[in-house]
N, C-alpha and C positions, 0 to 999 in steps of 0.2 A: 129515215128511221129504219127502213128495211135493211139498208146497208149496214147501219150500226148494229142491228140485231144479229146479222150474219157474222160480223166480226167477233161479237161477244161469244157466239156459239163456238166459233173456231178456237178461240182462246181457251174456252172451257174444255174442249176436246184435247187440245195440246197439253194442257195442264194435267188432264186425266191420264193421258198416255205417259207423261213423264213420271207421274206418281206411280203408275203401274210398273214401269221399268225400275224405279227406285225400290219398290216393294220386292220385286223379283230378285234384284241384285242383292238386297239385304238378306233375303232368304238363302240365296246361293252362298253368300259369305258365311252365314251361320252354319250351313251344311258343310262347307270346306273346313271351317274351324273345328267342327265336331269330328270330322274325319281325321284331321291332324291330331286332335287330342286323343282320339281312339287308336292312332297308329302305334304299333309296337315299338318300344324303345330299344336302342341297340344294346346288345348284351355286353357285359363287362368283359374285358380282355385281360388275360394274365401276362404281366410284363415284369422285368427286373428294373430297378431304378436306384439312383444314388443322388445324394445331395451335392450340389456344386460346392467344392472346397477350394481354398486358395493354398498355394505352395510356393516356396522360394526355389527358384532354379538358377543354377550357375550357367550362364551363356556359354555354349560350347561350339567349336568348329569341328565338324566331323568329316572324315574322308576314309577312303579305302586305300591301303598301301600294300606294297610287296616287300617281303623280306629278302635281303641279300647279304652275303658274308662280307666281313671286313676284308678278307682275302679269299679268293676262290678261283680255281682254274681246272680245266680238263687237261690233264697231263698228256702230252703227245710226244712223238719222236721227230727229230729233224731230218733223219736219214733213214733209208730203207735197211732192213736187216731181218735176220732170223732170231727169234727169241730163244735164248739159251736158258735163262733162269728168271723166275719171278720171286722176288725176295720179300714178299709181304703176303698177308691174308686180307681179304676184303674186310673193311671196317676198322683196320688197325690205326692206331695213333702213330705218327711218324715225326721225326725231327727234321729240321732243315738240313739238306745235303744227304739224307739217308738214301741208300741205293734201293730203287724200286724194281728196275728191270736191267738185265744184262743181255745184250745182243751178241751174236757170234762175231768176233773181231779178230780171228786167227790171221787171216790174210792181211788185214790192216796193220796188225802188230808186226808182222814180218816185214812189211814194207817200211814201217816206221824204223825198225832196227837197221834196215839197209840205208835209209836216209841219214840216220844218226851216225852210221859208220862213215858215210861220205863226209859228213860235217866234221867228224873227228879227224879224218885224213886231211881235210882242208885246214884245220887248226894246226896240225903238225907241220904241214907244208908252209904255212905262214911263219911259224916260229923259225924253221930252218932258213927260209929266205931272208928273214930279218937279220939272222946272224951273218949270212953271206953279204947282205947289204952293208953291215957294219965293217966288213972286210973289203968293201967295194968290189965284190966279186960279181954282183948283179946290179941292175938299175932299180931306181925307185919305182919305175913303172911296173916292174914285176911284183913288187911288194903290194902296190896298190891293187893290182889285178888279183893277187892272192886274198887280200882283205875282202874285195867284192865277191869273190867266189865263196869265201867262208860265210858271209852274210846270206848269200843266196841259198846255200845248202842248209844253213841253220833255219831259214824261213821255211824251206820245204819240209824239214823235220818237224817244226812247230805246227805247220799246217796239217801234217799227217797225224801228229799227236792229238790235235783238236778233233779229227775224225774219229780216232780211237776213243777219246773221252766221250764223244757223243753216243758211242755204243753202250755206254753205262748211263742209264736214265735215273736221275736223282730227284728227290722232293725239293722243289724250289723254296719251300718254307714249311714250317711246322703246322700240322693240322690233322684232320681226320680223313682217311681215305674212304672212298665209296666202294661199290661193287665192280669188280673187273671181270671181263670175259676173255682176257688174254691168257693163253697157256704156252708153256714151253714148246718149241717147234713151230710156232705160228709165225708166218711171214708178215712183217709190218711195212707199210708204205709211209712216206713222210706225211705228217698231219693226222694220222689215224688216232682216234681217241682211245687212250689206254685205261685211264681211271680218273675219277674226279677227286680233287683234294680241296677241302674247305676248312677255313679257320672260323669256328662258330662260337668261341667263348664270348665274343662281342659281335653283334650283327647290326646291319643298317635296315631302316624301313624307309622306303621312298614312296611319297604320296604327292598328290596334286591338290591345290586349293585355288579357288577363284581369285582373279587378280584384285577384286574389290576387297579381299581380306588381307592383302599384302601388308597393309599398314599395321595390322595387329600381330604380325609375325616378327620374331627377333631371335637371334642366335642365343642359345642357352635356355630358351623357353621350354618349360616342362610339359609333357603330355602323357597320356595313358594309352596303352595298346591292348587289344584283346584279340584272341585267335580262337576259331572254332574248335581247334584241337584241345584247347584248355578252357572249357566254359567256366565262367565265374572268376577267372584269374586275371588280374590287371597287371600289366608289365609297365613299369615306369621307363620313360625314355626322355631324351633331351634333343632339341633341334640343334644340329651341328652345321648345316649348310642350307642355303637358300639360293636357288638358281638365279643368275643375273639376267635371265632371258625368259620372257613369257611366250608360251606356245601360241603362235598366231592362229592355229586352227581351232583351239578350244578356249583361248584366253585364260588359261590356267598356268600357274607357276609351280615348278617342282621343288619340293622340300625334302630334305633328308635328315632323319633323326638317328641317333645312336643309342643302343640300349644293351646293358649287360645281359649275358646269357650263360651264366656259369653252370646252370643245371642242363643246359643244351635242350631246353624244351622247344625252342623255336628253331626251325630249319629254313635254310634258303629256299626261296620259291613259294613259301606260304603267303597267303594274303591275310591281311589283318585290318581290323577296324581301329582307326585312330581318332582320338578326341582331344582337343586342346581347349583348356579353360580360358575364357576371355571376359574381361571386364568384371563388374560387380554383380552380386546376386540380384535377380529380378523376381517380383512377385506376380504370379499368374493364377487365374482361375483355371482349374483343370478338370477334365472328364476323361473316362475311358474312350479310346478311339472307336469302340463299337457303338458309342452313343451318337456318333455323327453320321448323317446320311448325306453323301456327296452327290449333288445334282449339277447338270450343266448351268442351271440358273442360280446356283448357290448352295451352300451347306446349311442343313437344318437339323434341329433336334426337337423332340417332343417334351414339353414341360407339363408336369402334372400339378393340378391345382384344384381347389374346391369349385364346384359349378357356380357360375355367375350369370346374371341377367335372367332371361326367360327360363334357362335351364335350372336355375336355382329354385324356381317356384315348385317344380315337381320333379326333383332329382331321383335317379335310380339309387336305391339304398341296399346295403348289405344285410346279412342275417341279423345284425345287431341294430339295424335301423339307422346306421350312419351312411350319409351320402358318399358314393364312390368319388374318387378324384377323377377329373376329366382331362383328357389329353388336348394340348394345344400346340400346334406346330409353329416354331419360330425360326427365323434366320439367325445364323451366328457367323462370326468371323474367326477362323482358326489361326493359331500361331505355330510356334515350334512344337515339335513332338519330343517325347522322352520316354523311351520304352513303350509301354502300353498306353501311355497318357498323351493327351494333346492339350495345348493351352488354348483357352477361349478368350479372345480379345474383346468381342462385343456380342450382345444378344441375350445373355443370361446374367443373373446376379447370384452372389454367394448365398447359399442356403436353399435355393430353389431345387425342387426334385425333378430330375431328368431321367427319362427312360434310357436304359443301357442296352436292352435287347427286347425284341418283340415289336419293333416299330412297324413292321410290314402289316400288322393286323390293325393299325391305328389310323384314324383320321381325326380332324378337328371335332371335338365334342364327344369322342368315344370314352365311355367310362373305363377305368382301368383298375385291376387288382394287382397289387405289388407282392410278388413272391421272390424273395432274394435267397432262396435256399442254394441256388447255383448262380454265382455272380460271374460276369465276364472278367478277364484279367485286367488288373488296374495297378500295375507296378511300374514305377519309373525306371527300375533296373531289373528287368526280368532275366531269369536264368532258366536253362532247359530243365524240365522236370523228369525225374526218374520214374520209370513205369515198371 
């Protein structure tokens, strides 16, 4: 009986201790709940926002190309000489064969005349010996020797005439000259650059595309070209050549397009942005690129929506008594870009409100005030703004 009484008292003590602990824990819970309820709510943050919209985009292949002339050359001299005359002004339009420079050729001309005189004498000697051969006064061997001597002297004269002709430097084709620094009296060495000559009424644009895009290219395919020198101007071109070899270092293939340049707005050496339309129109959900926060673990946006769950029971309200929208960060998958816009493949739905600027002030559950007085750029085809 004593043992049973002791056990009963122990159980009563244990129960009392458990009850005391439960009462204390419940009191602590109520205290924490009260503290949480009395904690200050986060202040509403001012952001800009936009509703997710859908747009039809034409799939495009873009690249950066370099302009080159249909015909272009740096005019040089084959032989050394002293410049006697410069027959043009920098920037002139010239015709094929027009004289550009004349080098001093006095000694070469004199030597040419001597060689021509020797050739004329050899011609006369041959005629005379042929008459003597017909009278059987000389042998056939003498006439053969005369013919060989004539051909040799004519060849020497022709060689010297070529040297004289090289002292007159002509335009190899019609085009526009560049700026020259050559002046009369200047001595030139073979290969010296004298002036550039370019035909630019039509120009080429050379660019590279990845090998995986090769199947979508074809001769005659149309494309558009833009250059920083002419903002907002699109220049139509046409693919005229595709390299039969892929660069083993980059796995890209070279493509060349031809475009008219009657106004001569485009110059050789310029770089240009090239875009080729491919396939049919595709529909995408779009957002300004400023709405996307790029992180190593993925791209995110902040979606604004009415408070839900516990937050909806006691939401922060504006001056009119309306609950503020609450920010919620979500992951998105981005697609192609077009100007200021980016396509969103997954993560948001059409019509949702997404923050476009001010994301750094937000975290999940932060109330937000939308102020769109100044909106980020959101054009699929932006152009430089005049200030």
